[in-house]
C-alpha positions, 0 to 999 in steps of 0.5 A: 673365103675370097679374102684369102685368094684375092687379098694379094690382088687388092694390096698390089693393084687397088692402090692404082684404082682408076678414077671411075667415070667421073663425069662432072656437070658443067655447074660443078666444073672447077678450073683447078686440077682434081685432087689426088685420091688415095685408095688402098682397095675395097675389102668387100668386093671381088671385082677388078675395076682397076683392070676393067670397070663397068661404066653403064648398066642396062637392065631388062627385068620382069618382076615375077610376083608369085615366084618372088624373083626378078628375071632378065638381063643386065648388059654391062658397058666396059672400060678395059685397060690395056690387055685386060681379058678377065672381068670379075663381078660381084654376085650373091645367090644369083642364078646365071643362065648365060653370058654373051657379048653384044653380038650374042656369042657365048662367053666363058664364065664361072661362079667362084665359091660362095661366102655367106656375106660376100656372095660369089665372084662371077668370072668372065673371060673376054675376047679382045674386042669385047666392050659389052657383056650381057648377063642373063640371070634371075635372083633367088627368092630370098635375095637379101636386097629384095623385100617381098611385102604381102598385102597384110604387111602394107599400110592399106592391106590390099596389094603386094609390094616390092622394094630393094635395099642395096646398101651396103653390099646387097646390090649384088643380090639383084644385079651382077655388078662391081659392088664397090662404092668407088665404082660409078656408073650410069644406068638405064632400065626396062622393068615389067610389073603386073598391070595396075602397079607403079614401078620406081627406081633411083632414076627418072620416075613416072608419076602415074601408073601405066596400065601395061605394067612396063616402065623405062628409066634412065639415070644419066649421072653416075652412081655407086651400086649401093644406090641402085634402087627398085620398088613396085606396088599400088603407089600414088604421087602427090607434088610438094613443090617444083622440084619434089613430091611424095609417093606412097600407098593411097591410104598413106599419101595425104598424111605423108604429104602433110608431114613433109610439106617443108621439103621444097624449103629444105632443098632451097636451103640446102642449095644456099649452103653447099651448092645448087641441088643437081639431081634434077628431082628430089622425091620421097617414097614412103614404104611399108613398115618392114623397111629396116632403116629410117631412110635411104638416100637413093638419088632422086628417090629417097626411101623413107620409113612410115615411122616418121609420119607422126602427125606433128612433123617432129621427125622431118630431120630424116628428110633433111638427112637423106637430102643432104646425102645428095651432096655427101655420099651420092655426089662425093662418095666414100671410097670403101666402107672403111671410110663410112664416116665420110658419107654419114658424118658429113651428112649428119653435119649438113642435116644439122645445118639445114635444121638450124636454118629452118627451125632455129638453133634451140630446136636443133640443140635438143637433137644434138644433145640426144645424139651426143648422149647416144654416142657416149653410150655406144662408145662405152658399150663398144669398149666393154665388148672389146670393140674399141677399134670400132670407135675410130672414124677410120675403120678396119672392116676387112673380112666383116660385114660392112654393116658393122660400121653402121653405128653412132660413131660414123654418124655422130662422132663424124658430125661432131668432128666437123662441128669441131673443125667449123669452130676451129677455123670459123664458119665462113671459112669452113663453108667456103671449104666445103663448097670447094670440096663438094665441087672438087670431088663431084661424081667421084669418091674419096678416102679418109686420107684423101680428105685429110690431105685435101683439108690440110692443103686447102685449109689447115696449112694456111693457119698454124693456129687452125691446124693445132686446134683441129686436132685431126689425128686424135679425132680421126684415128683415136678411140672414143671422143678426144679431150677437146670434144665439147658437149652440146647444151640445150636450154630446152632440155635443161628445163626437163632436167630441172623438172626431174630433179624436183620429182626425184627430190619429192617436190614435184608430182609428174601430173604437174610437169609443164609439158606444154609445147613438148616435142618428140625430143623433149619426151625422149630426153625425159624418158631417158633421163628418168630411166637412169633413177626410176624404180619399177613402181615409178615407171608404172606410174609414169606410164598411167600418167603420160600413156607412153605405151599407147603413143603412136610416135615410134621414137617415144615408144621405142625409148619407153618399151626399152626402159620398161623391159629394163625395169621389169615392167610386164603390164605393157607386153601386149603393146610391146608385142604389137610394136615389134610385129608392126615395125621393121625399122632396125633402129627400134627393134634392136634396143628392145630385143637387146633388153629382152635378151638380158633375162631368161624369161625376157629372152624366151618371150622375145623368141616367141614374138620374133617368130611371129614378127620376122616374116615382116622384117627385111633381112637386114633387121632379121639378121640383127635380131637373130644375132641378139637372140641366138 
């Protein structure tokens, strides 16, 4: 395993990891010196950017649809430190044909031993004058980052579709690169697809199909490898404002455009909070149902799940979240995946502020209560499974898949920590600090320790009361939630509680519940609170009255199906099976499969459903379900 052979390298030399290609835009220039950045190394990358860093990649690839591979070259521009003669890149299942310098002369290279999670190091011996290498390669048909979607698995059922998912360390399965978030680079690309198909990337994008099927791209702002993105298929575009628009399959385009009509308002409001949006455009591509996440914040082109197209605009917070990543994550990036909360905790907080601005505090308070309850459940589950260390904000994921850190802890403990800081110092002081922080670290990266040092110097050290109230040590390095954590309250959801109390006391029939004006959040809260006391008969009765099993809203369906399975209701198995086959979002799959796995009959049935469904899942989702059912 690579950690045994390279751990000494990372311990000794990664502490002096370079400040990689941090080209700030003029509007983000600051007079003061850029703050010190700490780094203890990246345990999830073989690469050696402390000696040689990649600052630009030029891709020339063809999409071979029948073979399910990408084939071509990646030309890497190098920034070499003195006397550096060995470049190490991350790869996973890549087939390397040759490595040459810019003059076309072969360079000596070899692939190291392969690890199931981390892939293989590609070691290249450089000549003294070598400042560019050309890697000729092709991907594996089962490359973890690439999802080849058949026509029957798309919305329109007519054409093939391809999309990538590079986060956290899957970029190495389709591009040889330094697959570490602290390494930032610009890129250009030439991509050939079948005629009549559109190609999109996390870069400048076309808005119309080019009949030749050959497209060129440029991303002149430095990004991390996990933000490399590619998609191709029968895709159309519709503008939603001066800076934004929607890409989708033709049959999904108008529904998506209606759902995300407030996107330009979100961009404008976000800019008022934490500085002008500087990534030129903000477009969204609605992907086929197999996409494993809610969204992916690829710069200039967010990838989004179709499960947020609910017809009532109740899930637009996903767009607010991915947009917020344009500041926290894309602009200021976690140095390594142990610091994942710096990406997601900040983004959840920023998302919350955008939603408050657009839809009012009462609306977002419902979302906060749901998130808090989920976080408490996650922490309790982790502790019962012996994973108490994973309830800290600062993680230790050495030797593990960084996806293990993708939990409510990073997202919502991180968010509520920032809410706590806002309350401790006052919103005005907090907003001034965040604006300064985003500018100071623009197009760079940070660690937890680097952020805390900056927080102390720029804010908390100025007022002893603030520093004491902040309780930073317990929030960041303590397990679970600190004693001073304050649970959010929602007057809207208090009404749901009152109705359920009357129901369980026999004073109110469910047919008489006042559900006028209920949003998705009301329904989710009702289902979750109802499920704590409900009997099987009550569950079956609620389904007849509210028809939860036949809803089109995936959030509601997920909560209801999970509850149904836990209570032993088998009357809606057909609906559950259809849901598990038609939806690939991991957030929805995992709780249902976990509930099914807890009984022998449920597990047997779940395995049969998974066999039917898994060909339509992305590898991220398939792996998660396999872990549950094995």
